[in-house]
ZAMARGU-4260 file (C-alpha; in steps of 0.2 Angstrom, whole numbers, plus 5000, padded with zeros to 4 digits):
<rodrens>
0) 5327/5792/5341 | 5322/5807/5350 | 5339/5810/5359 | 5351/5826/5356 | 5366/5836/5365
5) 5360/5846/5383 | 5378/5852/5385 | 5395/5850/5379 | 5407/5854/5395 | 5425/5855/5394
10) 5433/5855/5410 | 5452/5863/5413 | 5465/5864/5426 | 5460/5871/5443 | 5441/5867/5442
15) 5440/5879/5425 | 5424/5872/5415 | 5418/5879/5397 | 5403/5872/5393 | 5390/5875/5378
20) 5372/5874/5383 | 5360/5868/5368 | 5342/5864/5365 | 5331/5854/5352 | 5327/5862/5336
25) 5341/5875/5326 | 5357/5880/5336 | 5371/5892/5330 | 5386/5896/5335 | 5395/5908/5328
30) 5411/5919/5327 | 5429/5922/5320 | 5439/5906/5315 | 5451/5899/5327 | 5438/5901/5342
35) 5434/5885/5345 | 5420/5880/5334 | 5425/5866/5323 | 5432/5859/5340 | 5415/5857/5347
40) 5410/5844/5335 | 5428/5834/5337 | 5422/5835/5355 | 5408/5826/5351 | 5416/5814/5342
45) 5428/5809/5354 | 5415/5808/5369 | 5407/5795/5358 | 5422/5784/5359 | 5431/5787/5345
50) 5449/5777/5346 | 5457/5793/5341 | 5455/5811/5345 | 5455/5825/5331 | 5451/5840/5344
55) 5464/5852/5338 | 5481/5851/5346 | 5488/5868/5354 | 5476/5880/5366 | 5462/5868/5367
60) 5471/5851/5369 | 5483/5861/5383 | 5468/5870/5392 | 5457/5853/5393 | 5458/5838/5406
65) 5443/5830/5403 | 5427/5834/5389 | 5410/5827/5393 | 5393/5828/5383 | 5375/5827/5390
70) 5363/5817/5381 | 5344/5819/5383 | 5337/5804/5379 | 5317/5806/5382 | 5316/5808/5400
75) 5332/5801/5406 | 5350/5809/5404 | 5367/5799/5400 | 5380/5809/5405 | 5397/5803/5397
80) 5415/5810/5399 | 5431/5807/5391 | 5450/5813/5398 | 5459/5821/5389 | 5471/5814/5375
85) 5487/5817/5386 | 5481/5807/5403 | 5486/5791/5403 | 5468/5788/5405 | 5462/5793/5388
90) 5458/5776/5385 | 5443/5776/5398 | 5429/5784/5401 | 5415/5790/5414 | 5394/5785/5410
95) 5382/5788/5423 | 5364/5788/5419 | 5354/5802/5427 | 5333/5804/5429 | 5331/5822/5432
100) 5341/5839/5426 | 5346/5842/5446 | 5365/5837/5444 | 5368/5851/5431 | 5364/5865/5443
105) 5380/5864/5449 | 5389/5853/5438 | 5408/5853/5440 | 5424/5841/5439 | 5420/5834/5457
110) 5405/5826/5449 | 5415/5814/5441 | 5427/5809/5455 | 5414/5796/5463 | 5411/5787/5447
115) 5420/5771/5440 | 5431/5775/5425 | 5428/5761/5412 | 5438/5754/5398 | 5430/5764/5383
120) 5423/5746/5377 | 5414/5745/5392 | 5407/5761/5394 | 5402/5759/5374 | 5393/5744/5377
125) 5383/5753/5391 | 5378/5768/5381 | 5374/5756/5368 | 5363/5746/5381 | 5352/5761/5386
130) 5350/5766/5366 | 5342/5749/5364 | 5356/5744/5353 | 5360/5724/5358 | 5366/5715/5343
135) 5381/5704/5347 | 5380/5695/5331 | 5379/5702/5312 | 5384/5687/5302 | 5372/5679/5291
140) 5382/5664/5291 | 5391/5657/5307 | 5406/5650/5296 | 5412/5668/5292 | 5425/5676/5303
145) 5418/5687/5314 | 5433/5699/5311 | 5431/5701/5295 | 5411/5700/5293 | 5398/5704/5305
150) 5402/5705/5325 | 5394/5716/5334 | 5384/5731/5331 | 5390/5746/5337 | 5386/5766/5338
155) 5402/5771/5331 | 5392/5766/5315 | 5380/5778/5317 | 5393/5794/5316 | 5394/5798/5299
160) 5376/5802/5300 | 5380/5815/5316 | 5391/5827/5306 | 5397/5838/5290 | 5414/5845/5295
165) 5419/5858/5286 | 5430/5851/5273 | 5417/5840/5269 | 5400/5849/5268 | 5403/5855/5251
170) 5415/5842/5246 | 5411/5831/5229 | 5420/5817/5230 | 5417/5811/5248 | 5399/5814/5257
175) 5402/5803/5275 | 5413/5804/5288 | 5429/5794/5289 | 5420/5783/5272 | 5439/5785/5265
180) 5441/5769/5277 | 5433/5754/5267 | 5432/5744/5285 | 5421/5758/5293 | 5412/5761/5278
185) 5406/5744/5275 | 5402/5742/5293 | 5392/5759/5292 | 5382/5753/5277 | 5380/5734/5285
190) 5372/5741/5302 | 5360/5755/5296 | 5346/5741/5293 | 5349/5739/5314 | 5351/5757/5317
195) 5337/5762/5309 | 5325/5749/5319 | 5323/5737/5304 | 5334/5721/5309 | 5337/5715/5328
200) 5347/5700/5333 | 5333/5690/5329 | 5335/5693/5311 | 5352/5687/5312 | 5349/5672/5323
205) 5335/5666/5310 | 5350/5668/5296 | 5362/5659/5302 | 5352/5643/5307 | 5345/5643/5293
210) 5361/5644/5281 | 5365/5629/5293 | 5349/5620/5289 | 5352/5622/5271 | 5368/5616/5272
215) 5363/5603/5283 | 5348/5598/5271 | 5359/5596/5255 | 5372/5586/5265 | 5358/5575/5270
220) 5348/5574/5252 | 5367/5569/5246 | 5367/5554/5259 | 5349/5548/5255 | 5353/5547/5237
225) 5369/5536/5240 | 5357/5525/5251 | 5345/5522/5236 | 5350/5505/5231 | 5347/5501/5213
230) 5340/5482/5210 | 5356/5476/5206 | 5364/5481/5223 | 5349/5474/5234 | 5350/5457/5225
235) 5370/5456/5227 | 5367/5460/5245 | 5350/5450/5249 | 5360/5434/5241 | 5374/5437/5252
240) 5363/5437/5267 | 5352/5423/5263 | 5367/5410/5259 | 5375/5414/5275 | 5359/5406/5282
245) 5361/5392/5271 | 5378/5386/5274 | 5372/5387/5292 | 5359/5376/5291 | 5367/5365/5278
250) 5358/5371/5263 | 5363/5377/5248 | 5355/5393/5238 | 5354/5394/5218 | 5364/5403/5211
255) 5353/5408/5195 | 5338/5415/5206 | 5329/5431/5201 | 5329/5447/5215 | 5310/5442/5216
260) 5314/5424/5220 | 5326/5428/5234 | 5313/5441/5241 | 5300/5427/5241 | 5311/5414/5252
265) 5319/5430/5261 | 5301/5432/5268 | 5301/5413/5274 | 5317/5407/5278 | 5318/5387/5280
270) 5318/5381/5299 | 5334/5377/5310 | 5338/5361/5309 | 5342/5351/5325 | 5363/5352/5324
275) 5361/5371/5318 | 5362/5384/5329 | 5373/5399/5335 | 5376/5408/5351 | 5378/5428/5354
280) 5373/5439/5370 | 5368/5455/5367 | 5361/5458/5383 | 5373/5469/5390 | 5377/5478/5376
285) 5358/5484/5372 | 5357/5488/5391 | 5373/5500/5387 | 5363/5508/5373 | 5350/5511/5383
290) 5358/5519/5396 | 5369/5530/5382 | 5351/5534/5375 | 5343/5538/5391 | 5357/5551/5397
295) 5357/5559/5378 | 5338/5562/5383 | 5339/5567/5401 | 5350/5580/5391 | 5341/5585/5378
300) 5326/5588/5389 | 5337/5602/5401 | 5342/5609/5383 | 5324/5612/5377 | 5319/5618/5394
305) 5333/5631/5393 | 5328/5636/5375 | 5311/5637/5381 | 5315/5649/5395 | 5325/5659/5383
310) 5312/5661/5371 | 5300/5666/5382 | 5311/5679/5389 | 5305/5691/5374 | 5312/5681/5361
315) 5332/5686/5363 | 5332/5703/5370 | 5319/5710/5383 | 5317/5730/5388 | 5317/5735/5407
320) 5304/5746/5402 | 5293/5734/5399 | 5298/5724/5415 | 5294/5739/5424 | 5278/5744/5416
325) 5271/5724/5422 | 5278/5731/5441 | 5268/5744/5439 | 5253/5738/5435 | 5253/5725/5449
330) 5260/5735/5463 | 5242/5745/5464 | 5238/5752/5481 | 5218/5749/5483 | 5215/5761/5497
335) 5203/5776/5491 | 5200/5783/5508 | 5204/5803/5512 | 5208/5795/5530 | 5207/5781/5543
340) 5196/5781/5557 | 5197/5768/5572 | 5183/5756/5571 | 5182/5756/5591 | 5182/5775/5597
345) 5177/5783/5579 | 5192/5796/5581 | 5204/5796/5565 | 5221/5793/5566 | 5235/5805/5562
350) 5248/5794/5562 | 5243/5780/5551 | 5236/5792/5540 | 5252/5801/5538 | 5262/5785/5536
355) 5248/5780/5521 | 5251/5796/5513 | 5271/5796/5514 | 5271/5777/5506 | 5259/5782/5492
360) 5271/5798/5490 | 5286/5788/5490 | 5276/5774/5478 | 5272/5788/5466 | 5291/5795/5465
365) 5297/5777/5463 | 5285/5777/5448 | 5291/5793/5440 | 5310/5790/5440 | 5307/5769/5433
370) 5297/5776/5419 | 5310/5786/5414 | 5323/5772/5411 | 5314/5767/5396 | 5323/5758/5383
375) 5338/5745/5390 | 5342/5729/5379 | 5353/5716/5381 | 5355/5702/5366 | 5354/5682/5372
380) 5356/5677/5353 | 5372/5669/5356 | 5365/5656/5371 | 5352/5653/5360 | 5361/5647/5345
385) 5373/5640/5356 | 5358/5627/5362 | 5350/5625/5349 | 5367/5617/5340 | 5368/5607/5354
390) 5350/5602/5352 | 5352/5597/5335 | 5368/5585/5340 | 5360/5577/5353 | 5343/5574/5343
395) 5354/5566/5330 | 5364/5555/5345 | 5347/5550/5351 | 5341/5545/5335 | 5356/5534/5330
400) 5356/5525/5346 | 5338/5522/5344 | 5342/5513/5326 | 5353/5502/5333 | 5344/5497/5349
405) 5328/5492/5337 | 5341/5483/5326 | 5348/5474/5343 | 5330/5472/5348 | 5326/5462/5332
410) 5342/5452/5333 | 5339/5446/5351 | 5321/5441/5351 | 5324/5424/5347 | 5339/5422/5361
415) 5327/5427/5375 | 5316/5414/5370 | 5331/5400/5370 | 5333/5389/5384 | 5344/5376/5376
420) 5355/5373/5361 | 5342/5369/5349 | 5330/5385/5355 | 5346/5396/5354 | 5350/5393/5337
425) 5333/5399/5331 | 5344/5417/5335 | 5352/5414/5318 | 5336/5414/5309 | 5332/5429/5319
430) 5350/5440/5314 | 5345/5433/5294 | 5329/5441/5297 | 5333/5456/5303 | 5347/5460/5291
435) 5333/5457/5278 | 5321/5466/5288 | 5336/5480/5288 | 5337/5477/5268 | 5322/5478/5259
440) 5314/5488/5274 | 5328/5501/5272 | 5326/5507/5291 | 5341/5518/5287 | 5333/5528/5274
445) 5316/5530/5285 | 5325/5539/5298 | 5334/5548/5286 | 5317/5551/5278 | 5312/5559/5293
450) 5325/5570/5298 | 5323/5577/5279 | 5305/5583/5283 | 5311/5589/5300 | 5325/5600/5291
455) 5313/5605/5275 | 5300/5611/5290 | 5312/5619/5301 | 5318/5629/5284 | 5301/5634/5280
460) 5297/5641/5296 | 5314/5651/5297 | 5311/5658/5279 | 5294/5665/5287 | 5301/5673/5303
465) 5313/5681/5289 | 5301/5686/5277 | 5290/5693/5292 | 5304/5708/5293 | 5299/5714/5276
470) 5316/5722/5275 | 5317/5724/5256 | 5298/5733/5257 | 5306/5745/5271 | 5322/5750/5260
475) 5310/5752/5244 | 5300/5764/5254 | 5315/5773/5264 | 5322/5774/5247 | 5308/5783/5241
480) 5304/5793/5255 | 5324/5800/5253 | 5322/5804/5236 | 5307/5813/5239 | 5313/5824/5253
485) 5330/5827/5244 | 5324/5831/5227 | 5311/5845/5239 | 5325/5852/5248 | 5337/5853/5233
490) 5324/5863/5224 | 5324/5877/5238 | 5342/5878/5239 | 5355/5885/5226 | 5355/5870/5211
495) 5360/5875/5195 | 5344/5878/5184 | 5352/5868/5169 | 5351/5852/5178 | 5333/5853/5181
500) 5321/5844/5182 | 5330/5829/5190 | 5327/5818/5205 | 5342/5815/5220 | 5343/5796/5225
505) 5352/5787/5237 | 5354/5769/5239 | 5353/5761/5253 | 5362/5746/5251 | 5378/5753/5246
510) 5376/5772/5250 | 5378/5777/5232 | 5371/5796/5229 | 5367/5802/5211 | 5357/5814/5202
515) 5343/5807/5190 | 5342/5819/5179 | 5331/5819/5162 | 5324/5801/5168 | 5341/5792/5160
520) 5355/5802/5163 | 5363/5798/5181 | 5375/5811/5187 | 5386/5806/5202 | 5391/5823/5214
525) 5408/5823/5206 | 5404/5826/5189 | 5393/5841/5194 | 5398/5858/5193 | 5400/5873/5204
530) 5401/5870/5225 | 5384/5877/5226 | 5379/5860/5220 | 5387/5850/5231 | 5382/5860/5245
535) 5364/5858/5240 | 5367/5840/5238 | 5374/5836/5255 | 5363/5847/5263 | 5348/5837/5254
540) 5354/5820/5258 | 5357/5824/5275 | 5343/5833/5281 | 5332/5819/5273 | 5342/5805/5282
545) 5339/5816/5298 | 5320/5815/5295 | 5318/5798/5290 | 5329/5794/5306 | 5316/5803/5316
550) 5300/5795/5306 | 5307/5776/5312 | 5301/5772/5329 | 5313/5759/5332 | 5327/5769/5327
555) 5345/5769/5338 | 5351/5784/5329 | 5352/5800/5339 | 5343/5815/5331 | 5354/5827/5329
560) 5367/5835/5316 | 5382/5846/5315 | 5386/5857/5300 | 5401/5865/5300 | 5403/5881/5290
565) 5389/5879/5276 | 5392/5898/5269 | 5410/5893/5265 | 5406/5891/5245 | 5396/5910/5244
570) 5405/5926/5245 | 5399/5945/5245 | 5402/5952/5229 | 5399/5973/5224 | 5391/5967/5207
575) 5377/5958/5210 | 5364/5966/5220 | 5346/5962/5224 | 5332/5970/5237 | 5326/5963/5251
580) 5309/5967/5257 | 5313/5984/5264 | 5320/5990/5249 | 5339/5989/5256 | 5353/5980/5243
585) 5357/5962/5249 | 5370/5954/5240 | 5365/5938/5232 | 5379/5927/5240 | 5370/5934/5258
590) 5355/5929/5251 | 5359/5911/5249 | 5365/5908/5265 | 5352/5917/5273 | 5340/5904/5265
595) 5351/5890/5270 | 5344/5893/5286 | 5326/5895/5282 | 5326/5879/5275 | 5331/5869/5289
600) 5321/5880/5299 | 5306/5876/5290 | 5310/5857/5288 | 5312/5856/5306 | 5296/5863/5309
605) 5288/5849/5295 | 5298/5835/5306 | 5292/5840/5323 | 5273/5842/5315 | 5276/5824/5307
610) 5284/5815/5320 | 5279/5822/5337 | 5297/5829/5343 | 5309/5841/5335 | 5328/5835/5330
615) 5341/5846/5334 | 5353/5854/5321 | 5369/5861/5327 | 5377/5874/5314 | 5395/5883/5314
620) 5396/5898/5306 | 5405/5913/5304 | 5390/5922/5296 | 5379/5930/5309 | 5361/5936/5302
625) 5349/5946/5314 | 5335/5936/5306 | 5342/5920/5315 | 5347/5928/5332 | 5336/5918/5341
630) 5343/5902/5337 | 5362/5907/5342 | 5369/5900/5358 | 5385/5908/5357 | 5395/5923/5348
635) 5414/5920/5349 | 5427/5933/5346 | 5446/5931/5342 | 5448/5944/5356 | 5434/5943/5366
640) 5424/5927/5372 | 5428/5911/5366 | 5425/5891/5369 | 5445/5891/5377
</rodrens>
């Protein structure tokens, strides 16, 4: 996503201000140790809602009252500020959205005095909505615990892609920032497909419903199997029904009759004698069941209407940008005259023309402001999921009542026709016939079969929707892209010749990084020798990830990268010298440091040509080579200008 840091600002006591102004592309902050270079990285992390501060204690912490970063996102600015860790409000933050850069002309601590100080959770959620990150539940199964699996996708998951600290850039044991914490590592890996734009809240909603429907299908199939009666069971139950009816009318059933013979009798029961009758009033029960079913149907209709409304509303999430485009398209003023002339006196109406011009000017300004809002998303998946569950439950309850009502109606037919005791006796026969029809017709089985068909159709539909995300293909393509870019970058850096040729690999499923040597040996980072190799691998991976992030149009990961002290593995020597283009002697280590910056600049140009914009790389460095003077944003000295 085209988001970079415009400014980093530190406010001290008595309205003192220290700031670093940055641009897209390469930004170098160079200088001596202990001048605040590495602290810049920690300040940005703190302003991105870190739960703890790693800003160096001492001079910087004592000076600072408020830290702020200004993110440039397309045509809007996201201002984030957070009080010092020493403040009682360190657990809160300011967030403000600006659509022009006018606010930066005289930016001071007073700018925040009129803003609401929000909790970190509230402020972070607001920023996430403006980034387009709106997935509230990442569980694939609703029975999983949100605290242990899934939960909300968070911007803290993309922080490891933004920073390569001084103690990490050439580390042979660790690659990503804060991956020593198992939970944070797992959360970053799990959230990556969301952050890069391959998954959204619909993906997880479909998965959870699929898991639930598949579990329901297993239970229903098990129930259906139990309802399939064997011939022996049917024979026993049928004999019991007919025997009960025969006893009522004074007849005796032959105990030796076969199932076929019993079915023949069951389909044509003998008439009832004049003295045989039974009485049962089911009218009130029938009315009660009808009333219950009607209430459920009304509730089911309401649920369906709410679901339909939510699904029409951009299927879970909606973009304010889309709504604004509709507003813009429907708010046109069809007026093409240069001036308005009175139809009676034929004179120009200057006052009316002035008002029309003012209205048009205001409308164009409003359109420009609205267009800058860009992405803003929210997640309604939880509402939809709850309504779907409620709909399923209501449909089951309606089906059950319908089955009960049908049974009562069958049994009640004979009773409704009776006006005398003899006529009422037909009810006994009706009951027996209804029971026989239920047994032989397997009404419950028919209803269950209908439920099974509906479940299978829904499961097939859900699988189609999930397959539409084509996640496996996207991962394969991304891994191939990363491998190609990493290997190319690494070849241009100082990588051990004895390990060539080979290919760098990175698995998106588990974030495992390794070197594929001679098409058979997998070498992990800790198995490589030389700090130059470790540095080359770190740089290759993070520059390739930055490239991938810029290529993915739906990515919500900001397009900036901090690299702290990449030259640390190189130390000037007196015995290994080469000549530069001017014939001057150049230390080989210095030559490699220059090469790092050349590779970075070349890659930034390639990304801009391919993706349409240039990401931002901030290098914090001791080295200060004249070839890259145009990229230097600050030079800090211990006894001169520095951060604090």
